[in-house]
Backbone as JSON Lines, residues from 0, in Angstrom:
{"i":0,"aa":"M","n":[13.01,-14.1,7.25],"ca":[11.46,-13.18,7.13],"c":[10.63,-13.98,6.26]}
{"i":1,"aa":"Q","n":[10.84,-13.69,5.55],"ca":[10.34,-14.34,4.13],"c":[9.77,-15.39,4.02]}
{"i":2,"aa":"E","n":[10.09,-15.83,4.49],"ca":[10.76,-17.75,4.22],"c":[8.67,-18.57,5.14]}
{"i":3,"aa":"Q","n":[8.95,-17.04,6.48],"ca":[8.43,-17.54,7.57],"c":[6.08,-16.39,7.25]}
{"i":4,"aa":"F","n":[7.3,-15.68,5.98],"ca":[5.54,-15.44,5.03],"c":[4.59,-16.1,4.7]}
{"i":5,"aa":"N","n":[5.87,-16.67,4.08],"ca":[5.08,-18.13,2.85],"c":[4.13,-18.61,3.74]}
{"i":6,"aa":"V","n":[5.13,-19.33,4.76],"ca":[4.8,-20.67,5.77],"c":[2.81,-19.91,6.24]}
{"i":7,"aa":"N","n":[2.85,-18.79,6.38],"ca":[1.41,-17.85,7.73],"c":[0.33,-18.19,6.0]}
{"i":8,"aa":"I","n":[1.04,-17.57,5.04],"ca":[0.65,-18.1,3.6],"c":[-0.86,-19.35,3.55]}
{"i":9,"aa":"R","n":[0.54,-19.54,3.47],"ca":[-0.5,-21.57,3.18],"c":[-1.32,-22.09,4.37]}
{"i":10,"aa":"E","n":[-0.13,-21.93,5.52],"ca":[-0.73,-22.54,7.2],"c":[-2.87,-22.33,7.12]}
{"i":11,"aa":"L","n":[-2.34,-20.13,6.99],"ca":[-3.93,-19.73,6.45],"c":[-4.68,-19.97,5.09]}
{"i":12,"aa":"R","n":[-4.15,-20.3,4.48],"ca":[-5.03,-21.35,3.44],"c":[-5.31,-22.3,3.72]}
{"i":13,"aa":"R","n":[-4.69,-23.61,4.72],"ca":[-5.21,-25.07,4.4],"c":[-6.34,-24.68,6.09]}
{"i":14,"aa":"N","n":[-5.88,-23.58,7.59],"ca":[-6.29,-23.69,8.03],"c":[-7.96,-23.67,7.59]}
{"i":15,"aa":"L","n":[-8.02,-22.15,6.13],"ca":[-9.74,-22.25,5.78],"c":[-10.17,-23.15,5.33]}
{"i":16,"aa":"R","n":[-9.51,-24.2,4.46],"ca":[-9.89,-25.61,3.77],"c":[-10.4,-25.09,2.65]}
{"i":17,"aa":"M","n":[-9.09,-24.5,2.6],"ca":[-9.64,-23.75,0.49],"c":[-7.91,-24.63,-0.23]}
{"i":18,"aa":"T","n":[-7.84,-24.57,-1.16],"ca":[-7.53,-24.77,-2.36],"c":[-6.41,-23.48,-2.87]}
{"i":19,"aa":"Q","n":[-5.32,-23.98,-3.69],"ca":[-4.62,-22.85,-4.34],"c":[-6.2,-21.53,-4.99]}
{"i":20,"aa":"E","n":[-6.9,-22.49,-5.35],"ca":[-7.88,-22.6,-6.35],"c":[-8.71,-21.17,-5.63]}
{"i":21,"aa":"E","n":[-9.32,-22.25,-4.78],"ca":[-10.19,-21.42,-4.4],"c":[-9.69,-20.02,-3.58]}
{"i":22,"aa":"F","n":[-8.63,-19.92,-3.04],"ca":[-7.84,-19.3,-1.52],"c":[-8.3,-18.27,-2.98]}
{"i":23,"aa":"A","n":[-7.17,-18.54,-4.22],"ca":[-7.2,-17.34,-5.34],"c":[-8.11,-17.01,-5.8]}
{"i":24,"aa":"H","n":[-8.87,-17.68,-6.02],"ca":[-10.73,-17.03,-6.38],"c":[-11.37,-16.36,-5.65]}
{"i":25,"aa":"T","n":[-10.88,-16.56,-4.16],"ca":[-11.4,-15.43,-3.53],"c":[-11.13,-14.39,-2.91]}
{"i":26,"aa":"L","n":[-9.89,-14.18,-3.04],"ca":[-9.45,-13.16,-3.36],"c":[-9.41,-11.81,-4.74]}
{"i":27,"aa":"G","n":[-9.74,-12.78,-5.6],"ca":[-9.69,-11.95,-6.99],"c":[-8.11,-12.12,-7.23]}
{"i":28,"aa":"I","n":[-7.33,-13.43,-8.25],"ca":[-6.29,-13.16,-8.38],"c":[-6.45,-15.07,-8.74]}
{"i":29,"aa":"T","n":[-5.15,-14.38,-9.38],"ca":[-5.07,-15.96,-9.84],"c":[-3.99,-16.96,-8.87]}
{"i":30,"aa":"V","n":[-4.17,-18.41,-9.65],"ca":[-3.46,-19.39,-9.01],"c":[-2.33,-19.49,-8.97]}
{"i":31,"aa":"A","n":[-1.71,-18.84,-9.49],"ca":[-0.43,-19.11,-10.19],"c":[0.65,-17.78,-9.32]}
{"i":32,"aa":"T","n":[-0.36,-16.38,-8.61],"ca":[-0.14,-15.23,-8.19],"c":[0.14,-16.09,-6.4]}
{"i":33,"aa":"V","n":[-0.59,-17.18,-6.37],"ca":[-0.86,-18.0,-4.78],"c":[0.77,-18.76,-4.41]}
{"i":34,"aa":"N","n":[0.61,-19.07,-5.34],"ca":[1.44,-20.14,-6.17],"c":[3.64,-19.82,-5.62]}
{"i":35,"aa":"R","n":[3.44,-18.09,-6.38],"ca":[4.5,-17.33,-5.81],"c":[4.85,-17.26,-4.41]}
{"i":36,"aa":"W","n":[3.79,-16.53,-3.46],"ca":[3.12,-16.95,-2.91],"c":[4.49,-17.4,-1.9]}
{"i":37,"aa":"E","n":[3.54,-18.93,-2.09],"ca":[3.66,-20.01,-0.67],"c":[5.68,-20.46,-1.9]}
{"i":38,"aa":"N","n":[5.16,-20.34,-2.24],"ca":[6.89,-20.58,-2.76],"c":[8.27,-19.42,-2.65]}
{"i":39,"aa":"G","n":[7.78,-18.48,-2.22],"ca":[8.6,-17.61,-1.47],"c":[9.39,-16.51,-3.15]}
{"i":40,"aa":"H","n":[8.68,-16.13,-3.85],"ca":[9.05,-16.63,-5.49],"c":[8.5,-14.6,-5.2]}
{"i":41,"aa":"A","n":[7.35,-14.26,-4.28],"ca":[6.84,-12.95,-4.54],"c":[6.19,-12.6,-3.19]}
{"i":42,"aa":"K","n":[6.34,-11.93,-2.43],"ca":[4.97,-11.55,-1.22],"c":[3.98,-10.71,-2.12]}
{"i":43,"aa":"P","n":[2.69,-10.49,-1.83],"ca":[1.83,-9.73,-1.87],"c":[1.8,-7.78,-1.32]}
{"i":44,"aa":"S","n":[0.93,-7.66,-2.72],"ca":[0.97,-6.7,-2.27],"c":[0.42,-5.74,-0.75]}
{"i":45,"aa":"K","n":[0.42,-4.9,-0.13],"ca":[-0.36,-4.43,0.87],"c":[-1.58,-4.0,1.0]}
{"i":46,"aa":"L","n":[-2.74,-4.0,-0.62],"ca":[-3.44,-4.38,-1.35],"c":[-4.08,-5.72,-0.77]}
{"i":47,"aa":"A","n":[-3.8,-6.66,-1.01],"ca":[-3.58,-8.15,-1.25],"c":[-3.26,-8.62,0.54]}
{"i":48,"aa":"R","n":[-2.21,-8.05,0.67],"ca":[-2.0,-8.5,2.21],"c":[-3.45,-7.43,3.4]}
{"i":49,"aa":"R","n":[-4.82,-7.44,2.37],"ca":[-5.62,-6.13,3.27],"c":[-7.12,-7.11,3.32]}
{"i":50,"aa":"A","n":[-6.13,-7.72,1.78],"ca":[-7.17,-9.18,1.24],"c":[-7.58,-9.81,2.26]}
{"i":51,"aa":"I","n":[-6.6,-10.56,2.87],"ca":[-6.37,-11.81,3.39],"c":[-6.21,-11.86,4.51]}
{"i":52,"aa":"E","n":[-6.41,-10.38,5.46],"ca":[-7.45,-10.07,6.57],"c":[-8.14,-10.3,6.97]}
{"i":53,"aa":"R","n":[-7.83,-9.52,5.93],"ca":[-10.17,-9.71,5.77],"c":[-10.87,-11.26,5.7]}
{"i":54,"aa":"L","n":[-9.82,-11.91,4.75],"ca":[-10.66,-13.26,5.1],"c":[-10.27,-14.43,5.78]}
{"i":55,"aa":"A","n":[-9.35,-14.23,6.59],"ca":[-9.35,-14.49,8.53],"c":[-10.5,-13.45,8.85]}
{"i":56,"aa":"Q","n":[-10.33,-12.83,9.22],"ca":[-10.73,-12.45,9.98],"c":[-12.7,-12.86,9.36]}
{"i":57,"aa":"M","n":[-12.85,-12.37,8.45],"ca":[-14.64,-12.82,8.06],"c":[-15.25,-14.94,8.4]}
{"i":58,"aa":"R","n":[-13.7,-15.48,7.6],"ca":[-13.37,-17.28,8.46],"c":[-14.03,-17.47,10.05]}
{"i":59,"aa":"S","n":[-13.07,-16.49,10.29],"ca":[-12.62,-16.53,11.96],"c":[-14.23,-16.49,12.52]}
{"i":60,"aa":"A","n":[-15.49,-15.41,12.21],"ca":[-16.11,-15.15,12.33],"c":[-16.79,-15.65,12.56]}
{"i":61,"aa":"E","n":[-17.14,-16.61,10.89],"ca":[-18.54,-17.51,10.76],"c":[-17.91,-18.65,11.6]}
{"i":62,"aa":"S","n":[-16.88,-18.7,11.98],"ca":[-16.38,-20.52,12.5],"c":[-16.9,-20.4,13.61]}
{"i":63,"aa":"S","n":[-17.44,-18.93,14.6],"ca":[-17.12,-19.48,15.98],"c":[-18.74,-19.03,16.0]}
{"i":64,"aa":"G","n":[-19.68,-18.76,15.57],"ca":[-20.8,-18.73,15.01],"c":[-21.54,-16.91,15.33]}
{"i":65,"aa":"P","n":[-23.01,-17.45,16.41],"ca":[-23.61,-16.64,16.11],"c":[-23.45,-15.82,17.82]}
{"i":66,"aa":"S","n":[-23.45,-14.56,18.1],"ca":[-23.15,-14.69,19.32],"c":[-24.59,-14.13,20.17]}
{"i":67,"aa":"F","n":[-25.11,-14.98,21.39],"ca":[-26.1,-14.58,22.03],"c":[-25.48,-14.03,23.16]}
């Protein structure tokens, strides 16, 4: 289960076309933290998970463009 979560973080970051550095900066965390998440050494807190979800939703809305 933990492994799948790490893959999801990495895939999300790559789908957003962000480096670990950009992803970390956007979330207000360190690059080392993102690296630990992606390598299975740690998992995001509830607060971090909410921030990741908001980022994913925001980027998804941006890519879909304005709706008329």
